[in-house]
C-alpha positions as CSV (number, residue, x, y, z in Angstrom):
1,I,8.5,-10.3,10.5
2,T,6.3,-9.7,13.8
3,S,8.5,-6.9,14.9
4,L,8.8,-5.4,11.6
5,A,5.1,-5.5,11.2
6,I,4.3,-3.9,14.6
7,I,6.7,-1.3,13.9
8,F,5.8,0.1,10.7
9,V,2.0,-0.1,11.2
10,T,2.5,2.0,14.5
11,L,4.5,4.6,12.4
12,S,1.8,4.6,9.8
13,T,-1.1,4.9,12.2
14,V,0.5,7.9,14.1
15,A,0.8,9.5,10.8
16,V,-3.0,9.0,10.1
17,V,-3.9,10.0,13.5
18,L,-1.8,13.3,13.1
19,R,-3.3,14.0,9.8
20,M,-7.0,13.8,11.1
21,Y,-6.2,15.9,14.1
22,T,-4.7,18.5,11.7
23,R,-7.7,18.5,9.5
24,R,-10.4,18.5,12.0
25,H,-8.8,20.7,14.8
26,L,-6.6,23.0,12.9
27,L,-8.2,23.3,9.3
28,H,-11.7,22.4,10.3
29,N,-11.8,20.7,6.8
30,V,-11.9,17.2,6.5
31,G,-12.0,15.7,3.2
32,P,-12.5,12.5,1.0
33,D,-8.9,12.0,0.8
34,D,-8.7,11.8,4.6
35,T,-11.4,9.4,4.5
36,M,-9.6,7.4,2.1
37,I,-6.6,7.2,4.0
38,G,-8.2,6.4,7.3
39,V,-10.0,3.4,5.4
40,A,-6.4,2.3,3.8
41,Q,-4.8,2.5,7.4
42,V,-7.6,0.2,8.8
43,L,-6.7,-2.3,5.9
44,A,-3.1,-1.7,6.7
45,I,-3.8,-2.6,10.1
46,A,-5.2,-5.9,8.8
47,V,-2.5,-6.6,6.5
48,S,0.0,-6.7,9.6
49,I,-2.4,-8.8,11.6
50,T,-2.7,-11.4,8.7
51,T,1.0,-11.1,8.2
52,I,1.8,-11.7,11.9
53,L,-0.7,-14.7,11.9
54,E,1.3,-16.1,8.7
55,A,4.5,-15.8,10.9
56,V,2.6,-17.8,13.8
57,W,1.7,-20.6,11.3
58,G,4.8,-21.3,9.6
59,L,6.1,-18.2,7.4
60,G,9.9,-17.6,8.1
61,R,10.4,-21.1,9.1
62,H,11.5,-24.1,7.0
63,T,9.0,-25.9,5.2
64,R,9.7,-29.2,6.8
65,F,8.8,-27.8,10.3
66,V,5.5,-26.7,9.4
67,S,2.6,-29.0,9.8
68,P,0.1,-29.5,7.4
69,T,-2.7,-27.9,9.4
70,D,-0.4,-24.9,10.2
71,A,0.2,-24.8,6.3
72,I,-3.3,-24.4,5.5
73,K,-3.9,-21.7,8.2
74,Q,-1.1,-19.9,6.6
75,L,-2.3,-20.2,3.3
76,R,-5.9,-18.8,4.3
77,C,-3.9,-15.9,5.9
78,L,-2.0,-15.3,2.7
79,Y,-5.0,-15.2,0.4
80,A,-6.8,-12.5,3.0
81,N,-3.5,-10.8,3.1
82,T,-3.1,-10.4,-0.6
83,I,-6.7,-9.2,-1.2
84,I,-6.9,-6.8,1.9
85,Y,-3.0,-5.5,0.6
86,N,-4.4,-4.7,-2.9
87,A,-7.6,-2.8,-1.6
88,A,-5.3,-0.7,0.8
89,Q,-2.6,0.3,-1.9
90,T,-5.9,1.6,-4.3
91,L,-7.1,3.6,-1.6
92,T,-3.9,4.9,-0.7
93,K,-3.4,6.2,-4.5
94,V,-7.1,7.4,-4.7
95,S,-6.2,9.5,-1.5
96,F,-3.0,11.0,-3.2
97,L,-5.2,11.9,-6.2
98,V,-8.0,13.2,-4.5
99,L,-5.5,15.3,-2.3
100,Y,-4.1,16.7,-5.5
101,R,-7.5,18.0,-6.7
102,R,-7.7,19.7,-3.4
103,L,-4.4,21.4,-3.7
104,F,-4.1,22.2,-7.4
105,P,-6.9,24.1,-9.0
106,S,-5.6,24.0,-12.6
107,H,-7.8,22.7,-15.4
108,R,-5.1,20.5,-16.5
109,I,-4.1,19.0,-13.1
110,Q,-8.1,18.3,-12.5
111,N,-8.4,16.5,-15.8
112,V,-5.4,14.6,-15.3
113,T,-6.1,13.4,-11.8
114,L,-9.7,12.6,-12.7
115,W,-8.5,10.2,-15.7
116,F,-5.9,8.7,-13.1
117,L,-8.7,8.1,-10.4
118,G,-10.8,6.6,-13.3
119,F,-7.9,4.1,-14.3
120,I,-6.8,3.5,-10.5
121,V,-10.2,2.3,-9.4
122,V,-10.9,0.2,-12.5
123,W,-7.7,-1.6,-12.3
124,G,-8.0,-1.9,-8.4
125,V,-11.3,-3.9,-9.0
126,I,-9.8,-6.0,-11.9
127,Q,-6.7,-6.5,-9.8
128,E,-8.8,-7.9,-6.6
129,F,-10.5,-10.3,-9.2
130,I,-7.3,-11.4,-10.4
131,V,-5.6,-12.1,-7.2
132,A,-8.7,-13.8,-5.7
133,L,-8.9,-16.2,-8.4
134,S,-5.1,-16.7,-8.8
135,C,-3.1,-19.6,-8.1
136,M,-4.4,-20.2,-4.4
137,P,-5.7,-23.3,-4.3
138,L,-9.4,-22.5,-3.2
139,E,-10.1,-25.4,-1.4
140,T,-7.6,-24.4,1.3
141,V,-9.7,-21.4,2.0
142,V,-13.3,-22.9,1.4
143,P,-13.1,-26.6,1.6
144,S,-16.2,-27.2,-0.5
145,M,-14.6,-25.3,-3.2
146,A,-12.5,-27.0,-6.1
147,G,-9.3,-25.6,-6.6
148,K,-8.3,-23.4,-9.3
149,C,-4.8,-22.2,-10.3
150,I,-3.4,-20.0,-13.1
151,W,0.3,-19.2,-12.8
152,T,1.1,-17.1,-9.8
153,L,4.5,-15.4,-10.7
154,P,3.3,-13.6,-13.9
155,V,0.0,-12.6,-11.9
156,W,2.6,-11.0,-8.9
157,Y,4.7,-9.6,-11.4
158,L,1.8,-8.0,-13.5
159,T,0.3,-6.5,-10.2
160,S,3.5,-5.3,-8.6
161,C,4.5,-3.8,-12.1
162,M,1.5,-1.9,-12.4
163,N,1.5,-0.9,-8.7
164,I,5.1,0.7,-9.4
165,A,4.2,2.3,-12.7
166,T,0.7,3.8,-11.1
167,D,3.0,5.0,-7.9
168,F,5.5,6.7,-10.2
169,G,3.0,8.5,-12.3
170,I,1.3,9.7,-9.0
171,F,4.2,11.0,-7.5
172,V,5.2,13.0,-10.9
173,I,1.8,14.6,-10.9
174,P,2.7,17.5,-8.2
175,I,6.4,18.6,-9.4
176,F,5.5,21.0,-11.5
177,P,2.2,22.3,-10.1
178,V,4.1,23.0,-6.4
179,F,6.1,25.7,-8.3
180,K,3.0,28.0,-9.2
181,L,1.5,27.8,-5.6
182,Q,1.4,31.4,-3.8
183,M,3.9,30.5,-1.2
184,R,7.4,31.4,-0.2
185,T,10.1,29.5,-1.8
186,R,11.3,27.7,0.9
187,Q,8.1,26.4,1.4
188,K,7.6,25.3,-1.9
189,V,11.0,23.4,-1.6
190,L,9.8,21.7,1.3
191,L,6.3,20.6,0.1
192,L,8.0,19.3,-2.9
193,G,10.5,17.4,-0.7
194,L,7.4,15.8,1.0
195,F,5.8,14.8,-2.0
196,C,8.9,13.4,-3.7
197,L,9.4,11.1,-0.6
198,G,6.8,9.0,-2.6
199,F,9.9,8.0,-4.9
200,F,11.3,6.4,-1.8
201,A,8.1,4.2,-1.6
202,C,8.7,3.0,-5.4
203,V,12.5,1.8,-4.4
204,I,10.6,-0.2,-1.9
205,S,8.4,-1.6,-4.0
206,L,11.0,-2.6,-6.5
207,I,12.7,-4.4,-3.6
208,R,9.7,-6.3,-3.2
209,L,9.2,-6.9,-6.5
210,S,12.8,-8.4,-6.7
211,T,11.8,-10.9,-3.8
212,L,8.9,-12.6,-5.7
213,H,10.7,-14.8,-7.9
214,Q,12.3,-16.5,-5.1
215,G,9.3,-16.9,-3.4
216,I,7.5,-18.6,-6.0
217,N,10.3,-20.8,-7.6
218,T,11.1,-22.5,-4.7
219,T,11.3,-25.8,-2.7
220,D,11.1,-24.2,0.6
221,P,8.1,-21.6,0.3
222,F,7.4,-20.6,4.1
223,W,11.0,-19.6,4.3
224,D,11.6,-18.0,1.2
225,N,8.3,-15.9,0.8
226,A,9.0,-14.2,4.1
227,P,11.0,-11.5,2.4
228,A,7.8,-10.7,0.1
229,A,5.9,-10.7,2.9
230,Y,7.5,-8.2,5.1
231,W,8.5,-5.7,2.3
232,S,4.8,-6.0,1.6
233,V,4.2,-4.5,5.0
234,V,6.8,-2.0,4.8
235,E,5.8,-0.8,1.1
236,L,2.3,-0.3,2.2
237,N,2.7,1.6,5.5
238,C,5.5,3.7,3.7
239,G,2.7,4.7,1.1
240,I,0.5,5.7,3.8
241,L,3.4,7.8,5.5
242,C,4.1,9.6,2.3
243,A,0.1,10.1,1.7
244,C,0.0,11.8,5.2
245,L,3.4,13.9,5.5
246,P,2.4,16.7,2.9
247,T,-0.8,17.2,4.9
248,L,1.2,18.0,8.4
249,R,2.3,21.6,7.3
250,P,0.1,23.1,9.5
251,L,0.7,21.2,12.5
252,V,4.5,21.4,12.1
253,S,4.1,25.3,11.7
254,K,2.1,25.4,14.8
255,V,4.5,23.2,16.9
256,M,7.6,25.3,15.5
């Protein structure tokens, strides 16, 4: 888990740094989408750190080998991890949509992305409240608070399915507008290919979704939750990578 988290957060960090360099030094045009992805990357680093701490305190080991003290520490990290993860996902989606608004000035795309932005932001806030108050006994995080719990699996399925659906919608948006851009066919195909890499992130999200049932309906949660944890790290960082790659075309052109 630790190695995987370090590898993927390093890749996404490099992509964000290259994006910032391209926008600031080559194009001299840093926009709100760049700021959003920068904040998302900071949160992705926090997700990786909390995931690594979860591994230190028992995640990936059989439950019988995890002490009660370590179990509480791991649950606190999981609680923080889940909230930060959802915020990072929301910011990544917002960054995509703001980028589309910069690239595609057509009235239709502006309207679609505006409505999508509103939905993503509202759903992101709702999702944070749902996750924060879901089946996570709050006394393990704040000892003075009474434990509260609702069904965990339906909540995780709901948030994951909504993330997959919104991801798919976001990655479909640029397919047709790309062909209307004033550039060579080869460049259009390359740009379209970069945008379509986002569907790879959807595949990863589906894999992560398939691990949730095993992680909840288990008598060995510390062991069986490990796949959901590392696929979450992979999914988040791949989403950030996909958000950065289309913006690196000027840098690649300069290098080539």
